[in-house]
MARDREN-612414 format. One record per residue (C-alpha): residue number from 1; x, y, z; residue in one letter. Coordinates in steps of 0.1 Angstrom, whole numbers, plus 5000, padded with zeros to 4 digits. Each point is the difference from the previous one (the first is absolute). Example, Ala and Ser with C-alpha at 12.3 -4.5 7.8 and 13.67 -1.06 7.14 Angstrom:
+-----+------+------+------+------+
!  nr !   c1 !   c2 !   c3 ! rest !
+-----+------+------+------+------+
!   1 ! 5123 ! 4955 ! 5078 !    a !
!   2 ! 5014 ! 5034 ! 4993 !    s !
+-----+------+------+------+------+
***
This chain:
+-----+------+------+------+------+
!  nr !   c1 !   c2 !   c3 ! rest !
+-----+------+------+------+------+
!   1 ! 5002 ! 4999 ! 5001 !    x !
!   2 ! 5012 ! 5035 ! 4988 !    x !
!   3 ! 4987 ! 5026 ! 5024 !    x !
!   4 ! 4981 ! 5028 ! 4988 !    x !
!   5 ! 5006 ! 5037 ! 5007 !    x !
!   6 ! 5000 ! 5005 ! 5038 !    x !
!   7 ! 4988 ! 5030 ! 5019 !    x !
!   8 ! 5031 ! 5018 ! 5016 !    x !
!   9 ! 4987 ! 5000 ! 5033 !    x !
!  10 ! 4998 ! 4962 ! 5001 !    x !
!  11 ! 5033 ! 4996 ! 4986 !    x !
!  12 ! 5015 ! 5023 ! 5027 !    x !
!  13 ! 4985 ! 4981 ! 5028 !    x !
!  14 ! 5021 ! 4970 ! 4993 !    x !
!  15 ! 5035 ! 4991 ! 5000 !    x !
!  16 ! 5020 ! 4972 ! 4984 !    x !
!  17 ! 5023 ! 4981 ! 5025 !    x !
!  18 ! 5036 ! 4999 ! 4996 !    x !
!  19 ! 5030 ! 4975 ! 5010 !    x !
!  20 ! 5003 ! 5016 ! 5033 !    x !
!  21 ! 4964 ! 4993 ! 5015 !    x !
!  22 ! 4993 ! 4970 ! 5023 !    x !
!  23 ! 4982 ! 4971 ! 4979 !    x !
!  24 ! 4964 ! 4993 ! 5011 !    x !
!  25 ! 4995 ! 4970 ! 5020 !    x !
!  26 ! 4978 ! 4972 ! 4982 !    x !
!  27 ! 4969 ! 5005 ! 5019 !    x !
!  28 ! 5000 ! 5038 ! 4990 !    x !
!  29 ! 5007 ! 4994 ! 4965 !    x !
!  30 ! 4973 ! 4994 ! 4969 !    x !
!  31 ! 5000 ! 5003 ! 4962 !    x !
!  32 ! 4975 ! 5013 ! 4976 !    x !
!  33 ! 4991 ! 5004 ! 4966 !    x !
!  34 ! 4971 ! 5011 ! 4979 !    x !
!  35 ! 4986 ! 4994 ! 4965 !    x !
!  36 ! 4971 ! 5007 ! 4979 !    x !
!  37 ! 4980 ! 4999 ! 4966 !    x !
!  38 ! 4974 ! 5018 ! 4984 !    x !
!  39 ! 4984 ! 4964 ! 4992 !    x !
!  40 ! 4969 ! 5003 ! 4981 !    x !
!  41 ! 4995 ! 5035 ! 5003 !    x !
!  42 ! 5010 ! 5024 ! 4974 !    x !
!  43 ! 5018 ! 5028 ! 5022 !    x !
!  44 ! 5019 ! 4994 ! 5034 !    x !
!  45 ! 4987 ! 5019 ! 5030 !    x !
!  46 ! 5015 ! 4983 ! 5029 !    x !
!  47 ! 5029 ! 5015 ! 5017 !    x !
!  48 ! 5022 ! 4991 ! 5032 !    x !
!  49 ! 5027 ! 5009 ! 5020 !    x !
!  50 ! 5030 ! 4985 ! 5022 !    x !
!  51 ! 5018 ! 5019 ! 5026 !    x !
!  52 ! 5031 ! 4984 ! 5012 !    x !
!  53 ! 5012 ! 5008 ! 5027 !    x !
!  54 ! 4967 ! 5019 ! 5012 !    x !
!  55 ! 5001 ! 5030 ! 5027 !    x !
!  56 ! 5039 ! 4998 ! 4998 !    x !
!  57 ! 5003 ! 4968 ! 5021 !    x !
!  58 ! 5015 ! 4967 ! 4983 !    x !
!  59 ! 4978 ! 4970 ! 5004 !    x !
!  60 ! 4968 ! 5023 ! 4993 !    x !
!  61 ! 4981 ! 5001 ! 4966 !    x !
!  62 ! 4969 ! 5016 ! 4985 !    x !
!  63 ! 4981 ! 4982 ! 4975 !    x !
!  64 ! 4970 ! 5011 ! 4980 !    x !
!  65 ! 4978 ! 4992 ! 4969 !    x !
!  66 ! 4973 ! 5023 ! 4985 !    x !
!  67 ! 4975 ! 4986 ! 4977 !    x !
!  68 ! 4988 ! 5031 ! 4977 !    x !
!  69 ! 4966 ! 5004 ! 4984 !    x !
!  70 ! 4983 ! 5027 ! 4977 !    x !
!  71 ! 5037 ! 5008 ! 4991 !    x !
!  72 ! 5036 ! 4995 ! 5016 !    x !
!  73 ! 5007 ! 5033 ! 5014 !    x !
!  74 ! 4988 ! 4997 ! 5036 !    x !
!  75 ! 5019 ! 4965 ! 5000 !    x !
!  76 ! 5031 ! 5016 ! 4986 !    x !
!  77 ! 4997 ! 5027 ! 5023 !    x !
!  78 ! 4999 ! 4976 ! 5031 !    x !
!  79 ! 5028 ! 4981 ! 4988 !    x !
!  80 ! 5023 ! 5028 ! 4999 !    x !
!  81 ! 4987 ! 5020 ! 5032 !    x !
!  82 ! 4981 ! 4976 ! 5024 !    x !
!  83 ! 5034 ! 4989 ! 5017 !    x !
!  84 ! 5010 ! 5037 ! 5005 !    x !
!  85 ! 4967 ! 5009 ! 5015 !    x !
!  86 ! 5005 ! 4972 ! 5025 !    x !
!  87 ! 5034 ! 5011 ! 5009 !    x !
!  88 ! 4985 ! 5038 ! 5007 !    x !
!  89 ! 4974 ! 4983 ! 5020 !    x !
!  90 ! 5024 ! 4980 ! 5020 !    x !
!  91 ! 5022 ! 5029 ! 5009 !    x !
!  92 ! 4971 ! 5024 ! 5008 !    x !
!  93 ! 4986 ! 4973 ! 5026 !    x !
!  94 ! 5027 ! 4979 ! 5012 !    x !
!  95 ! 4980 ! 4990 ! 5029 !    x !
!  96 ! 4969 ! 4990 ! 4980 !    x !
!  97 ! 4993 ! 4962 ! 4995 !    x !
!  98 ! 5009 ! 4990 ! 4967 !    x !
!  99 ! 4967 ! 4989 ! 4989 !    x !
! 100 ! 4986 ! 5034 ! 5008 !    x !
! 101 ! 5028 ! 5014 ! 4981 !    x !
! 102 ! 4993 ! 4979 ! 4970 !    x !
! 103 ! 4963 ! 5010 ! 5004 !    x !
! 104 ! 5009 ! 5037 ! 4997 !    x !
! 105 ! 5025 ! 4994 ! 4971 !    x !
! 106 ! 4970 ! 4984 ! 4982 !    x !
! 107 ! 4976 ! 5030 ! 5009 !    x !
! 108 ! 5031 ! 5025 ! 4986 !    x !
! 109 ! 5006 ! 4980 ! 4969 !    x !
! 110 ! 4963 ! 5002 ! 4994 !    x !
! 111 ! 4996 ! 5036 ! 5006 !    x !
! 112 ! 5028 ! 5008 ! 4978 !    x !
! 113 ! 4984 ! 4980 ! 4970 !    x !
! 114 ! 4970 ! 5021 ! 5004 !    x !
! 115 ! 5020 ! 5032 ! 4998 !    x !
! 116 ! 5017 ! 4988 ! 4970 !    x !
! 117 ! 4967 ! 4990 ! 4985 !    x !
! 118 ! 4987 ! 5035 ! 5008 !    x !
! 119 ! 5029 ! 5017 ! 4984 !    x !
! 120 ! 5001 ! 4979 ! 4971 !    x !
! 121 ! 4966 ! 5015 ! 4989 !    x !
! 122 ! 4986 ! 4968 ! 4997 !    x !
! 123 ! 5026 ! 4981 ! 4980 !    x !
! 124 ! 5015 ! 4981 ! 5029 !    x !
! 125 ! 4970 ! 4978 ! 5014 !    x !
! 126 ! 5015 ! 4966 ! 5007 !    x !
! 127 ! 5003 ! 4980 ! 5030 !    x !
! 128 ! 5018 ! 4970 ! 5012 !    x !
! 129 ! 4998 ! 4972 ! 5027 !    x !
! 130 ! 5031 ! 4994 ! 5020 !    x !
! 131 ! 5016 ! 4977 ! 5023 !    x !
! 132 ! 5029 ! 5010 ! 5019 !    x !
! 133 ! 5025 ! 4981 ! 5026 !    x !
! 134 ! 5022 ! 5018 ! 5021 !    x !
! 135 ! 5029 ! 4977 ! 5017 !    x !
! 136 ! 5010 ! 5017 ! 5030 !    x !
! 137 ! 5027 ! 4989 ! 5028 !    x !
! 138 ! 4989 ! 5008 ! 5035 !    x !
! 139 ! 5009 ! 4999 ! 5038 !    x !
! 140 ! 4978 ! 4975 ! 5020 !    x !
! 141 ! 4977 ! 5034 ! 5011 !    x !
! 142 ! 4998 ! 5007 ! 4962 !    x !
! 143 ! 5025 ! 5031 ! 4999 !    x !
! 144 ! 5033 ! 5002 ! 4982 !    x !
! 145 ! 5022 ! 5011 ! 5031 !    x !
! 146 ! 5029 ! 4983 ! 4981 !    x !
! 147 ! 4998 ! 5030 ! 4974 !    x !
! 148 ! 5019 ! 5033 ! 5010 !    x !
! 149 ! 4974 ! 5026 ! 5009 !    x !
! 150 ! 5020 ! 5024 ! 4972 !    x !
! 151 ! 4996 ! 4975 ! 4972 !    x !
! 152 ! 4979 ! 5017 ! 4973 !    x !
! 153 ! 4995 ! 4975 ! 4970 !    x !
! 154 ! 4985 ! 5026 ! 4978 !    x !
! 155 ! 5035 ! 5018 ! 5004 !    x !
! 156 ! 5018 ! 4973 ! 4981 !    x !
! 157 ! 5015 ! 5010 ! 4968 !    x !
! 158 ! 4988 ! 4990 ! 4965 !    x !
! 159 ! 5038 ! 4988 ! 4991 !    x !
! 160 ! 4995 ! 4973 ! 5028 !    x !
! 161 ! 4969 ! 4990 ! 4985 !    x !
! 162 ! 4998 ! 4960 ! 4999 !    x !
! 163 ! 5014 ! 4985 ! 4966 !    x !
! 164 ! 4994 ! 4965 ! 5007 !    x !
! 165 ! 4974 ! 4979 ! 4984 !    x !
! 166 ! 4966 ! 4997 ! 5021 !    x !
! 167 ! 5010 ! 4963 ! 5005 !    x !
! 168 ! 5026 ! 5012 ! 5023 !    x !
! 169 ! 4995 ! 5016 ! 5033 !    x !
! 170 ! 5031 ! 5019 ! 4998 !    x !
! 171 ! 4984 ! 5034 ! 4988 !    x !
! 172 ! 4975 ! 5006 ! 4970 !    x !
! 173 ! 4973 ! 5023 ! 4988 !    x !
! 174 ! 4979 ! 4989 ! 4974 !    x !
! 175 ! 4966 ! 5015 ! 4991 !    x !
! 176 ! 4982 ! 4996 ! 4968 !    x !
! 177 ! 4976 ! 4989 ! 4976 !    x !
! 178 ! 5005 ! 4987 ! 4963 !    x !
! 179 ! 4980 ! 5010 ! 4969 !    x !
! 180 ! 5013 ! 4969 ! 4984 !    x !
! 181 ! 5015 ! 4970 ! 5020 !    x !
! 182 ! 5023 ! 4978 ! 4978 !    x !
! 183 ! 4992 ! 4962 ! 5012 !    x !
! 184 ! 4986 ! 5014 ! 5030 !    x !
! 185 ! 5035 ! 5007 ! 5015 !    x !
! 186 ! 5020 ! 5028 ! 4983 !    x !
! 187 ! 4987 ! 5036 ! 5003 !    x !
! 188 ! 5008 ! 5029 ! 4978 !    x !
! 189 ! 5011 ! 5031 ! 5019 !    x !
! 190 ! 4971 ! 5027 ! 4996 !    x !
! 191 ! 5009 ! 5035 ! 4988 !    x !
! 192 ! 4986 ! 5033 ! 5008 !    x !
! 193 ! 4963 ! 4989 ! 4990 !    x !
! 194 ! 4978 ! 5025 ! 4990 !    x !
! 195 ! 4992 ! 5036 ! 5015 !    x !
! 196 ! 4972 ! 4989 ! 5023 !    x !
! 197 ! 5023 ! 4970 ! 5017 !    x !
! 198 ! 5029 ! 5029 ! 5004 !    x !
! 199 ! 4975 ! 5019 ! 5019 !    x !
! 200 ! 4989 ! 4973 ! 5020 !    x !
! 201 ! 5036 ! 4991 ! 5009 !    x !
! 202 ! 5008 ! 5037 ! 5005 !    x !
! 203 ! 4972 ! 5004 ! 5025 !    x !
! 204 ! 5009 ! 4968 ! 5021 !    x !
! 205 ! 5036 ! 5013 ! 5000 !    x !
! 206 ! 4987 ! 5031 ! 5015 !    x !
! 207 ! 4978 ! 4986 ! 5023 !    x !
! 208 ! 5024 ! 4976 ! 5016 !    x !
! 209 ! 5035 ! 5017 ! 4995 !    x !
! 210 ! 5020 ! 5006 ! 5032 !    x !
! 211 ! 5005 ! 5039 ! 5009 !    x !
! 212 ! 5024 ! 5016 ! 4975 !    x !
! 213 ! 5038 ! 4998 ! 5008 !    x !
! 214 ! 5019 ! 5027 ! 5017 !    x !
! 215 ! 5029 ! 5021 ! 4982 !    x !
! 216 ! 5029 ! 4978 ! 4998 !    x !
! 217 ! 5020 ! 5000 ! 5032 !    x !
! 218 ! 5036 ! 5004 ! 5007 !    x !
! 219 ! 5024 ! 4972 ! 4994 !    x !
! 220 ! 4993 ! 4972 ! 5025 !    x !
! 221 ! 5025 ! 4984 ! 5023 !    x !
! 222 ! 5012 ! 4967 ! 4997 !    x !
! 223 ! 4977 ! 4993 ! 5032 !    x !
! 224 ! 4971 ! 5016 ! 4985 !    x !
! 225 ! 5006 ! 4981 ! 4965 !    x !
! 226 ! 4999 ! 4969 ! 5021 !    x !
! 227 ! 4968 ! 5008 ! 5015 !    x !
! 228 ! 4985 ! 5010 ! 4969 !    x !
! 229 ! 5008 ! 4968 ! 4985 !    x !
! 230 ! 4984 ! 4982 ! 5028 !    x !
! 231 ! 4970 ! 5016 ! 4994 !    x !
! 232 ! 4998 ! 4993 ! 4967 !    x !
! 233 ! 5005 ! 4961 ! 5004 !    x !
! 234 ! 4973 ! 4976 ! 5006 !    x !
! 235 ! 4999 ! 4990 ! 5036 !    x !
! 236 ! 5010 ! 4963 ! 5009 !    x !
! 237 ! 4982 ! 4987 ! 5035 !    x !
! 238 ! 5035 ! 4996 ! 5022 !    x !
! 239 ! 5012 ! 4966 ! 5006 !    x !
! 240 ! 4980 ! 4982 ! 5026 !    x !
! 241 ! 4968 ! 5027 ! 5000 !    x !
! 242 ! 4971 ! 4979 ! 5008 !    x !
! 243 ! 4974 ! 5007 ! 4972 !    x !
! 244 ! 4973 ! 4986 ! 4986 !    x !
! 245 ! 4985 ! 5001 ! 4965 !    x !
! 246 ! 4964 ! 5015 ! 4996 !    x !
! 247 ! 4980 ! 5000 ! 4967 !    x !
! 248 ! 4976 ! 5026 ! 4996 !    x !
! 249 ! 4974 ! 4996 ! 4970 !    x !
! 250 ! 4975 ! 5024 ! 4990 !    x !
! 251 ! 4976 ! 4999 ! 4969 !    x !
! 252 ! 4972 ! 5016 ! 4982 !    x !
! 253 ! 4981 ! 4982 ! 4975 !    x !
! 254 ! 5006 ! 4961 ! 4987 !    x !
! 255 ! 5039 ! 5002 ! 4999 !    x !
! 256 ! 5010 ! 4976 ! 5024 !    x !
! 257 ! 5029 ! 4988 ! 5025 !    x !
! 258 ! 5006 ! 4963 ! 5010 !    x !
! 259 ! 5026 ! 4989 ! 5023 !    x !
! 260 ! 5011 ! 4962 ! 4999 !    x !
! 261 ! 5003 ! 4990 ! 5036 !    x !
! 262 ! 5012 ! 4966 ! 5005 !    x !
! 263 ! 4985 ! 4989 ! 4965 !    x !
! 264 ! 4965 ! 5017 ! 5010 !    x !
! 265 ! 4987 ! 5029 ! 4982 !    x !
! 266 ! 4994 ! 5030 ! 5021 !    x !
! 267 ! 4980 ! 5028 ! 4982 !    x !
! 268 ! 5014 ! 5033 ! 5017 !    x !
! 269 ! 4972 ! 5022 ! 4978 !    x !
! 270 ! 4964 ! 5004 ! 4997 !    x !
! 271 ! 4983 ! 5000 ! 4963 !    x !
! 272 ! 4979 ! 5031 ! 4997 !    x !
! 273 ! 4975 ! 4991 ! 4975 !    x !
! 274 ! 4964 ! 5008 ! 4988 !    x !
! 275 ! 4990 ! 4964 ! 5009 !    x !
! 276 ! 5011 ! 5001 ! 5036 !    x !
! 277 ! 4970 ! 5005 ! 5021 !    x !
! 278 ! 5015 ! 5019 ! 5026 !    x !
! 279 ! 5015 ! 5024 ! 4974 !    x !
! 280 ! 4969 ! 5005 ! 4980 !    x !
! 281 ! 4980 ! 5008 ! 5030 !    x !
! 282 ! 5026 ! 5029 ! 5009 !    x !
! 283 ! 4996 ! 5014 ! 4961 !    x !
! 284 ! 4961 ! 5000 ! 5003 !    x !
! 285 ! 5002 ! 5019 ! 5036 !    x !
! 286 ! 5021 ! 5024 ! 4982 !    x !
! 287 ! 4974 ! 5005 ! 4974 !    x !
! 288 ! 5014 ! 4979 ! 4972 !    x !
! 289 ! 4990 ! 4968 ! 4985 !    x !
! 290 ! 5012 ! 4967 ! 4989 !    x !
! 291 ! 4987 ! 4986 ! 4967 !    x !
! 292 ! 5016 ! 4965 ! 4988 !    x !
! 293 ! 5028 ! 5002 ! 5028 !    x !
! 294 ! 5011 ! 5035 ! 4985 !    x !
! 295 ! 4996 ! 5034 ! 5019 !    x !
! 296 ! 4975 ! 5022 ! 4984 !    x !
! 297 ! 5001 ! 4973 ! 4974 !    x !
! 298 ! 5036 ! 5011 ! 4990 !    x !
! 299 ! 5027 ! 4989 ! 5023 !    x !
! 300 ! 5006 ! 4966 ! 5009 !    x !
! 301 ! 5020 ! 5008 ! 5033 !    x !
! 302 ! 4988 ! 5022 ! 5029 !    x !
! 303 ! 5033 ! 5014 ! 5014 !    x !
! 304 ! 5027 ! 5017 ! 4980 !    x !
! 305 ! 5024 ! 5030 ! 4994 !    x !
! 306 ! 4989 ! 5024 ! 4976 !    x !
! 307 ! 4965 ! 4999 ! 4983 !    x !
! 308 ! 4991 ! 5035 ! 5010 !    x !
! 309 ! 4967 ! 4999 ! 4983 !    x !
! 310 ! 4989 ! 4967 ! 5021 !    x !
! 311 ! 5017 ! 5011 ! 5033 !    x !
! 312 ! 4971 ! 5005 ! 5019 !    x !
! 313 ! 4995 ! 4962 ! 4998 !    x !
! 314 ! 5030 ! 4985 ! 4990 !    x !
! 315 ! 5025 ! 5011 ! 5028 !    x !
! 316 ! 5037 ! 4996 ! 5006 !    x !
! 317 ! 4998 ! 4987 ! 5035 !    x !
! 318 ! 5023 ! 4971 ! 5003 !    x !
! 319 ! 4998 ! 4965 ! 5017 !    x !
! 320 ! 5028 ! 4996 ! 5021 !    x !
! 321 ! 5021 ! 4972 ! 5018 !    x !
! 322 ! 5027 ! 4993 ! 5023 !    x !
! 323 ! 5020 ! 4969 ! 4998 !    x !
! 324 ! 5033 ! 4993 ! 5019 !    x !
! 325 ! 5019 ! 4975 ! 4982 !    x !
! 326 ! 5010 ! 4968 ! 5013 !    x !
! 327 ! 5024 ! 4973 ! 4990 !    x !
! 328 ! 4969 ! 4983 ! 4983 !    x !
! 329 ! 4996 ! 5029 ! 4974 !    x !
! 330 ! 5016 ! 4991 ! 4969 !    x !
! 331 ! 4991 ! 5029 ! 4973 !    x !
! 332 ! 4972 ! 5024 ! 4991 !    x !
! 333 ! 4981 ! 5002 ! 4966 !    x !
! 334 ! 4985 ! 5035 ! 4993 !    x !
! 335 ! 4981 ! 5000 ! 4966 !    x !
! 336 ! 4971 ! 5020 ! 4981 !    x !
! 337 ! 4970 ! 4978 ! 4990 !    x !
! 338 ! 5012 ! 4991 ! 4968 !    x !
! 339 ! 5019 ! 4973 ! 5023 !    x !
! 340 ! 4971 ! 4994 ! 5023 !    x !
! 341 ! 4972 ! 4994 ! 4976 !    x !
! 342 ! 5012 ! 4968 ! 4988 !    x !
! 343 ! 5020 ! 4986 ! 5030 !    x !
! 344 ! 4990 ! 4999 ! 5038 !    x !
! 345 ! 5026 ! 5008 ! 5030 !    x !
! 346 ! 5007 ! 4969 ! 5011 !    x !
! 347 ! 5005 ! 4986 ! 4963 !    x !
! 348 ! 5023 ! 5028 ! 4990 !    x !
! 349 ! 5021 ! 4992 ! 5034 !    x !
! 350 ! 5004 ! 4963 ! 4990 !    x !
! 351 ! 5010 ! 5009 ! 4967 !    x !
! 352 ! 5031 ! 5020 ! 5008 !    x !
! 353 ! 5010 ! 4988 ! 5037 !    x !
! 354 ! 5028 ! 4980 ! 4988 !    x !
! 355 ! 5014 ! 5026 ! 4978 !    x !
! 356 ! 5026 ! 5021 ! 5021 !    x !
! 357 ! 5006 ! 5024 ! 4972 !    x !
! 358 ! 4974 ! 5028 ! 5001 !    x !
! 359 ! 5009 ! 5010 ! 4964 !    x !
! 360 ! 4987 ! 4963 ! 4987 !    x !
! 361 ! 4971 ! 5001 ! 5025 !    x !
! 362 ! 4986 ! 5031 ! 4990 !    x !
! 363 ! 5004 ! 4987 ! 4961 !    x !
! 364 ! 4986 ! 4969 ! 5007 !    x !
! 365 ! 4969 ! 5013 ! 5014 !    x !
! 366 ! 4996 ! 5027 ! 4972 !    x !
! 367 ! 5004 ! 4971 ! 4975 !    x !
! 368 ! 4973 ! 4979 ! 5019 !    x !
! 369 ! 4975 ! 5027 ! 4999 !    x !
! 370 ! 5011 ! 5006 ! 4963 !    x !
! 371 ! 4993 ! 4965 ! 4989 !    x !
! 372 ! 4967 ! 4999 ! 5020 !    x !
! 373 ! 4986 ! 5025 ! 4980 !    x !
! 374 ! 5003 ! 5031 ! 5024 !    x !
! 375 ! 4983 ! 5031 ! 4981 !    x !
! 376 ! 5016 ! 5028 ! 5021 !    x !
! 377 ! 5032 ! 5014 ! 5006 !    x !
! 378 ! 5022 ! 4981 ! 5020 !    x !
! 379 ! 5026 ! 5009 ! 5026 !    x !
! 380 ! 5015 ! 4978 ! 5024 !    x !
! 381 ! 5025 ! 5009 ! 5028 !    x !
! 382 ! 5017 ! 4977 ! 5022 !    x !
! 383 ! 5020 ! 5003 ! 5032 !    x !
! 384 ! 5020 ! 4970 ! 5011 !    x !
! 385 ! 5008 ! 5003 ! 5039 !    x !
! 386 ! 5016 ! 4965 ! 5002 !    x !
! 387 ! 5012 ! 4971 ! 4978 !    x !
! 388 ! 4971 ! 4974 ! 4994 !    x !
! 389 ! 5002 ! 4971 ! 5028 !    x !
! 390 ! 5025 ! 4971 ! 4987 !    x !
! 391 ! 4972 ! 4976 ! 4999 !    x !
! 392 ! 4977 ! 5021 ! 4979 !    x !
! 393 ! 5029 ! 5003 ! 4977 !    x !
! 394 ! 5008 ! 4964 ! 4999 !    x !
! 395 ! 4963 ! 4991 ! 4996 !    x !
! 396 ! 4997 ! 5025 ! 4971 !    x !
! 397 ! 5031 ! 4982 ! 4984 !    x !
! 398 ! 4988 ! 4966 ! 5003 !    x !
! 399 ! 4966 ! 5013 ! 4983 !    x !
! 400 ! 5018 ! 5015 ! 4972 !    x !
! 401 ! 5023 ! 4967 ! 4994 !    x !
! 402 ! 4965 ! 4979 ! 4998 !    x !
! 403 ! 4985 ! 5025 ! 4976 !    x !
! 404 ! 5030 ! 4997 ! 4978 !    x !
! 405 ! 5002 ! 4962 ! 5004 !    x !
! 406 ! 4962 ! 4995 ! 4992 !    x !
! 407 ! 5004 ! 5025 ! 4967 !    x !
! 408 ! 5032 ! 4983 ! 4988 !    x !
! 409 ! 4979 ! 4968 ! 5002 !    x !
! 410 ! 4971 ! 5015 ! 4982 !    x !
! 411 ! 5021 ! 5014 ! 4973 !    x !
! 412 ! 5020 ! 4965 ! 4993 !    x !
! 413 ! 4966 ! 4982 ! 4996 !    x !
! 414 ! 4986 ! 5029 ! 4976 !    x !
! 415 ! 5033 ! 4995 ! 4980 !    x !
! 416 ! 5000 ! 4962 ! 4994 !    x !
! 417 ! 4968 ! 4986 ! 5016 !    x !
! 418 ! 5020 ! 4979 ! 5024 !    x !
! 419 ! 5011 ! 5008 ! 5038 !    x !
! 420 ! 5034 ! 5011 ! 5003 !    x !
+-----+------+------+------+------+
***
């Protein structure tokens, strides 16, 4: 995957890791990858973002998928700006519980998209569903006392932004959507786009930008240079620090997140659809109606970001979950409904549980959706927290060997009519 143009604020909030940094222990490391395809659709309206490390702390990551409808502007804007908005909310409310921070971020992003719609004179009226996951390192009481109080992840320079591939956890920033996906794998880097898109990006950068830089200071002393360098590096938890990993998920719409826990699928999100009785009741109570599973006969999701013309009924309030990761938790799947329309949670987990490579896992799930006639855009993001159990890999290898043998026997019979 080639990253698309990235919001400078996101890039400046991350740092790559150099050889002097302490390696993360196995229980804090992870690998991640994303792949997508426009599938049977004429255009691609999905977007995504991966920010590693997130919040300037190694071992943390932010992962998200945005499934656009009625155009791709809202999804593209979220792919480029959502992580920045979340970072600003985290800095402004450091004592607020993370689920509440995510809730505020969803509402702020929804508000910004509504303003973009107003300023576009009706040219931008699209929306998108969203699924986000924030992997956070915490103390036992949910705080981050191992991070120096003066450390500011938004002060990291763009020159130190991650250059590693998303599959590593050494530092990377990937944000994008693709107009064309080559084989569902490689994406072309996007250019400046049309004037409306440039206006959207400029507005987003204006809303989320850090305070203007002050005039250039006098030459720094060696000690000041070292202090600045420390501020510009992603922070690694000191050796021996007792931290836990907590996965915070939030979604609006039918983009979904599923955690594999000991081989069992654990859904961390909620499908907000017009066919859901509880959601349909909320829409009706707000003055709308649901017909054939669609809000006001138009939209089949009841929550989204954007969709300003239906905001009275299609709200941006997310469903949030907080999950402390254990030794049983193997990997996370984030995907839009292009995948979930053709495979259930447990089947998806079983399809890729034995695959330690998140790139191969995401591509396998995408291919599965395509081969099972998914009619939508498809984006699949996999975060692998630990390697699969040896027993699972051994069972998978045995199954593949058996399948290969059976195939050879069948092929031999077809060639000469005799058993080989």
